[in-house]
C-alpha positions in Angstrom: 1.8 -16.4 20.2 -1.9 -15.7 20.7 -3.0 -12.1 20.3 -6.5 -10.7 20.8 -7.6 -7.2 19.8 -10.9 -5.7 20.8 -13.0 -3.8 18.3 -15.8 -1.4 19.3 -18.4 -4.1 18.5 -16.7 -7.4 18.9 -13.5 -9.3 19.5 -10.9 -10.5 17.0 -9.5 -13.9 17.9 -6.2 -14.6 16.2 -3.7 -17.4 16.6 -0.4 -15.8 15.7 1.0 -12.6 14.3 0.9 -11.7 10.6 2.8 -9.6 8.0 1.2 -8.3 4.9 3.5 -6.9 2.1 1.4 -4.6 0.0 3.1 -3.3 -3.2 1.7 -0.5 -5.4 2.8 -2.1 -8.7 2.8 0.6 -11.4 4.9 2.5 -14.0 8.0 4.6 -13.3 7.6 7.5 -11.0 8.0 10.8 -13.0 7.3 9.2 -16.4 3.5 9.3 -16.2 3.1 10.8 -19.7 5.1 8.0 -21.3 3.8 5.1 -19.3 7.3 3.8 -18.9 7.9 0.6 -16.9 11.5 -0.4 -16.0 11.0 -2.1 -12.6 10.5 -5.7 -13.6 13.8 -6.7 -12.1 12.5 -5.3 -8.8 9.5 -7.6 -8.9 11.8 -10.6 -9.4 14.0 -9.4 -6.5 11.0 -9.1 -4.2 9.7 -12.5 -5.2 13.0 -14.2 -4.5 13.3 -12.5 -1.1 9.8 -13.4 -0.1 10.3 -17.0 -1.1 13.5 -17.1 0.9 11.7 -16.1 4.1 8.3 -17.6 3.5 6.4 -14.4 2.9 3.8 -13.7 0.1 3.4 -10.2 -1.4 0.2 -8.6 -2.7 0.8 -6.8 -6.0 -1.8 -4.0 -6.3 -1.5 -3.5 -10.0 -2.4 -0.6 -12.3 -3.7 -0.9 -15.9 -0.3 -0.3 -17.5 1.2 -3.2 -15.5 -1.6 -5.6 -16.4 -0.9 -4.9 -20.1 2.9 -5.1 -20.0 4.0 -8.5 -21.0 7.3 -8.5 -19.0 5.5 -7.4 -15.8 2.7 -9.9 -16.2 5.2 -12.7 -16.8 7.2 -11.7 -13.7 4.1 -11.7 -11.5 2.7 -14.8 -13.0 5.8 -16.8 -12.2 5.0 -16.1 -8.5 1.2 -16.3 -8.8 1.3 -19.7 -10.5 3.3 -21.1 -7.5 0.8 -19.6 -5.0 3.4 -17.1 -3.8 1.5 -13.9 -4.2 -1.8 -12.2 -4.7 -2.9 -9.7 -7.4 -5.1 -6.8 -6.4 -6.6 -3.6 -7.9 -4.8 -0.2 -7.9 -6.3 2.3 -10.3 -4.5 5.3 -11.8 -7.2 7.2 -13.6 -4.9 8.6 -16.2 -3.8 5.1 -17.5 -7.1 3.3 -17.1 -9.5 3.3 -20.1 -11.8 4.7 -21.2 -9.8 7.8 -22.1 -11.0 11.3 -22.9 -7.7 12.8 -24.1 -5.3 10.0 -24.9 -1.7 10.6 -26.0 0.3 8.1 -28.1 1.4 6.2 -25.0 -2.2 5.4 -23.9 -2.2 8.1 -21.2 -5.3 10.3 -20.6 -3.6 13.7 -20.4 -6.9 15.2 -19.0 -6.4 13.2 -15.8 -2.7 12.9 -15.3 -2.0 12.8 -11.5 -5.8 12.9 -10.9 -7.5 11.1 -8.0 -10.4 8.6 -8.4 -12.6 10.4 -5.9 -12.8 13.5 -8.2 -14.0 11.9 -11.5 -17.7 11.8 -12.3 -19.7 8.6 -11.5 -19.9 7.2 -15.0 -16.1 7.3 -15.8 -15.4 6.1 -12.3 -17.6 3.0 -12.8 -16.1 2.4 -16.2 -12.5 2.7 -15.1 -12.9 0.6 -12.0 -14.6 -2.1 -14.1 -12.0 -1.9 -16.8 -9.1 -2.6 -14.5 -11.0 -5.3 -12.6 -11.7 -7.1 -15.9 -8.2 -6.7 -17.2 -6.7 -8.3 -14.1 -9.1 -11.2 -14.5 -8.4 -11.6 -18.2 -4.6 -11.3 -18.0 -3.9 -13.0 -14.7 -6.8 -15.4 -14.5 -7.8 -14.3 -11.0 -10.6 -12.1 -9.6 -9.5 -9.1 -7.6 -10.7 -9.1 -4.0 -8.2 -6.6 -2.6 -7.8 -2.9 -3.4 -5.8 0.3 -2.8 -7.0 3.6 -4.2 -4.6 5.3 -6.5 -2.9 8.2 -4.8 -4.7 7.1 -1.5 -7.9 8.8 -2.7 -10.4 6.4 -1.0 -14.0 7.6 -0.5 -17.4 6.2 0.2 -18.2 5.7 -3.5 -15.1 3.5 -3.8 -16.0 1.3 -0.8 -19.6 1.0 -2.1 -18.2 -0.2 -5.5 -15.9 -2.7 -3.8 -18.8 -4.0 -1.7 -21.0 -4.5 -4.8 -18.2 -6.3 -6.7 -17.3 -8.8 -4.1 -14.1 -7.3 -2.7 -12.9 -8.3 0.8 -10.2 -5.8 1.7 -9.2 -2.2 1.1 -5.8 -0.8 2.1 -6.0 2.9 1.4 -5.7 4.3 5.0 -2.5 5.6 6.6 -2.7 6.2 10.3 -0.3 8.9 11.6 -0.2 10.1 8.1 -2.8 11.8 5.9 -3.1 12.7 2.2 -6.0 15.1 2.5 -3.9 18.0 1.3 -3.0 16.1 -1.9 -4.3 17.7 -5.0 -5.8 16.0 -8.0 -6.7 17.7 -11.3 -9.5 19.8 -9.8 -10.0 18.6 -6.2 -8.3 17.2 -3.1 -8.5 13.9 -1.3 -11.4 14.1 1.1 -10.6 11.5 3.7 -8.1 12.5 6.5 -6.6 9.4 8.0 -4.1 10.6 10.7 -6.3 9.4 13.6 -7.6 6.2 11.9 -7.2 2.9 13.7 -3.8 1.3 13.4 -5.1 -2.2 12.9 -7.7 -3.7 10.6 -11.3 -2.4 11.1 -14.6 -2.1 9.4 -15.1 1.6 8.4 -18.1 3.6 9.5 -20.3 4.8 6.6 -20.2 8.2 8.3 -16.4 8.5 8.5 -14.1 6.0 6.7 -11.3 6.8 9.1 -13.3 5.5 12.1 -14.4 2.0 13.0 -18.1 1.5 12.9 -19.7 1.1 16.3 -22.5 -1.1 15.0 -22.6 -3.6 12.2 -25.5 -1.9 10.5 -23.5 1.3 9.9 -20.3 -0.5 8.7 -19.1 -1.0 5.2 -18.7 -4.7 4.6 -15.1 -4.2 3.5 -12.2 -4.8 5.9 -9.9 -1.8 6.0 -6.2 -3.0 6.4 -4.3 0.2 7.0 -0.7 0.7 6.2 0.9 0.3 9.6 1.7 3.6 11.1 4.5 4.6 13.4 3.9 7.3 16.0 6.7 9.8 16.0 8.6 11.5 18.8 7.8 14.9 20.4 9.4 16.7 17.3 6.9 15.1 14.9 4.8 18.3 14.6 7.8 20.5 13.8 7.2 21.8 10.3 10.4 23.9 9.8 11.9 23.5 6.3 14.9 21.2 6.4 14.1 19.8 9.9 14.1 16.3 8.4 17.8 16.6 7.5 18.6 17.9 11.0 16.8 14.9 12.5 18.7 12.6 10.1 22.0 14.1 11.4 21.0 13.3 15.0 20.0 9.8 14.0 23.5 9.2 12.6 24.8 10.3 16.0 22.7 7.6 17.7 19.3 9.2 18.3 16.5 6.7 17.5 13.5 8.9 17.2 11.5 9.6 14.0 8.6 11.7 12.8 5.1 10.3 12.3 5.4 7.8 9.4 4.1 4.8 7.6 6.0 1.5 7.8 7.8 1.9 4.5 11.5 1.3 3.4 11.7 4.3 1.2 12.4 7.2 3.6 16.1 7.6 2.9 16.5 10.1 5.7 15.7 7.3 8.2 19.1 5.5 8.7 19.2 1.7 8.5 19.9 1.2 12.2 16.9 3.4 13.2 14.7 1.5 10.8 15.9 -1.8 12.2 15.0 -0.7 15.7 11.5 0.3 14.5 11.1 -3.1 12.9 12.0 -4.9 16.1 9.6 -2.7 18.0 6.8 -3.6 15.7 7.3 -7.3 15.6 7.9 -7.4 19.4 4.7 -5.5 20.1 1.2 -6.9 20.5 0.2 -5.6 17.1 -1.6 -8.5 15.5 -0.9 -7.5 11.8 1.8 -5.4 10.2 1.1 -4.0 6.8 4.5 -3.1 5.1 4.0 -0.9 2.0 6.1 0.3 -0.9 6.0 0.8 -4.7 7.4 -1.5 -7.3 9.2 1.4 -8.8 11.3 1.8 -5.6 12.8 -1.7 -6.2 14.8 -0.8 -9.3 17.5 1.8 -10.1 16.2 5.1 -11.4 12.5 4.3 -11.6 11.7 6.2 -8.5 13.2 9.1 -6.5 13.5 6.7 -3.6 15.8 4.5 -5.7 17.4 7.2 -7.9 20.9 6.4 -6.9 22.7 3.1 -6.3 23.0 3.9 -2.6 19.3 4.7 -2.2 18.4 1.5 -4.0 20.7 -0.5 -1.9 19.2 0.9 1.3 15.6 0.3 0.2 16.4 -3.3 -0.7 18.4 -3.9 2.5 15.5 -2.6 4.6 13.0 -4.9 2.8 15.3 -7.9 3.3 15.7 -7.0 7.0 11.9 -6.8 7.5 11.3 -10.2 5.9 14.2 -11.8 7.8 13.1 -10.3 11.2 9.5 -11.3 10.7 10.6 -14.9 10.2 12.8 -14.7 13.3 9.8 -13.5 15.4 7.6 -16.3 14.0 5.4 -13.9 12.1 3.4 -15.5 9.3 3.3 -13.9 5.9 -0.2 -13.6 4.4 -1.7 -11.7 1.5 -4.1 -8.8 1.9 -7.3 -10.8 1.2 -6.1 -13.6 3.5 -6.4 -11.1 6.5 -10.2 -10.9 6.1 -11.1 -14.2 7.9 -9.0 -13.3 10.9 -10.9 -10.0 11.4 -14.5 -11.1 11.0 -17.1 -8.9 12.8 
């Protein structure tokens, strides 16, 4: 299958269709103060599934993962066989240097903070600290990145450019995190109307593709693939999601605006399977499928808090990989997308 997508200042020429599996690989959700990590079995599950279907995940790792022996060992088993990529995903409260550390090596000043709100000096120090830790503990140089808590900004892209990165993946079309609070500020970049395929961001607006090369960041943005919802997507009535889920169980196939993720437990399996077929059957040249490592193990995330939710998340992931193979989609890592989308 040959697919071509036109950018505003060039043409991408691609031979085939591609799947990126981007995994925010981090400690347990809800245990931030203790830096707890109980999702290593999930990393092994994903590695086995990807190997079965010929796919290759990108593990975007936080500092606590890079310094956890069991997690490093599980990822290295895949990395040493060329079956994955390791990228940069900074949580500012677990990345040194610290201002107010607790006994679990968590900076309590910055718990649930966002990297766009910290001053320039600690920003530079923390970004470098994680970058160096990945290189030291995995033996690879990071060239792919996702901002912790989606808090990408111009300073982040400038740092990535200066340090030889190829790809960022912090944008979510048909979704936006600009209402998300950090410690003292909010995420500044609204991404709802961002392109739903890889693009080179404008220096004036990161959620827009640059019209000219001289105004573009030299970093390829690979958004998490967005799914445009039905006419009810803008309904903000409390509890409406559960009402939609009820109609889904009766056979209705519509959804709200969403990212392509397995973790929305209110989206029934059959509806998710239909969305997957729609994506792989479309002319979209690259699908970026995203989730957290904590979602892959029982109890380490609200999305896998029960055995039924965990089963559903894992079943959705396996279905995506199996369906991609059936459609002849090639699995690539985040950084491997860069040569296909040269300006």
